[in-house]
N, C-alpha and C positions, 0 to 999 in steps of 0.2 A: 422828195421823199426818199429816204435811205433806210437801210436795215440798221437797227440799233443792236449792237452786240451780235449775238447769234440768233436773234428772234426772227427768223425767216417767216414763220407762220403768220405773225402779226403784220409784218410788212406785206406779205402776199394778200392777206385779207383786206388790208387798208387800200392797197393798190387796186384790187378788184372793185371795191366800193367806189373809189374815186373814178375809175374807168367807166363804171355804169353812169355816174353823174355827169361825166364829161365825154359822152360817146362821140361827139363831133370831133374831138381832139384826135381820135384814132380812126383815120379813114380806112386803114387796112390793118389786118391782124399783125403784119410785120412791124407796123409802127408801135403797136401796143407792146409787142415782145421787146422791141428795142428800148422803149421807155422803162419797162420792167427791169431789164438787164442793167441799165444805167445805175439803178439804185442798189445793186448787189455789192457786197464787200469786195475789195480788190482781190482777196485770196481765192475767190471763186469766179469772179467776173470774167476773166480771160478764158477760162475753160468753158463757161456757158456760151460765150460768144463763138468760140472755136467749134462747138458742137452744132451750131447753126440750127437751133430749134425752129420747127415749122409752125407749131401751134403754141398758144399760151400754156396749155396743159403740159406740153413737152418741156417748155422752159422752166416751169415751176417744178416739175419732177426732177429735172437735171440739177437745178439749184438746190433742191431739198436733199437729194442724194449726196451732192458734194459737201454741203454744209454738215450733214450728219457724219460723213467720213472725216471731215476736219475736226469736228468735236470729239469723235472717238479717238482719233490719233492724238489729240491734245491730252485727253484723259489718260490714255495709255502711257504717254510720255511722263505725265505727272506721277502716275503710279510707279513707273520704273525709277524715276528720280527719287521718290520717297523710299523705295526699297533699297536703292543704292546708298542713300543717306543712312538708313537704319542699319544696314550691314556695316557701313564704315563706323558708325557709332558703337556697335557691338564689338567690333574688332578692336577699337581704341580702348573700350572698357576692359576687355579681356586681357589686353597687354599690360594694363596698369596693375 
């Protein structure tokens, strides 16, 4: 089970459903957390591991916060890139 794109909410919900069905798979909370983290995208995986969450809730909150931050950063870069392109286009048109 892996996160598809940036849809962390669906991944988390599906993981929780499967964890309930396969309770014997996770003898300890730490096993459950470890399996959850394995499915996270590389861009946030390392940071979540480094934060050493002690509960599943903490792991989900950290992952959600990081994913939201990544999405915001990407959107801001896209906006800045569009502005830069529009300004370049205007300057080119004004020079002609």
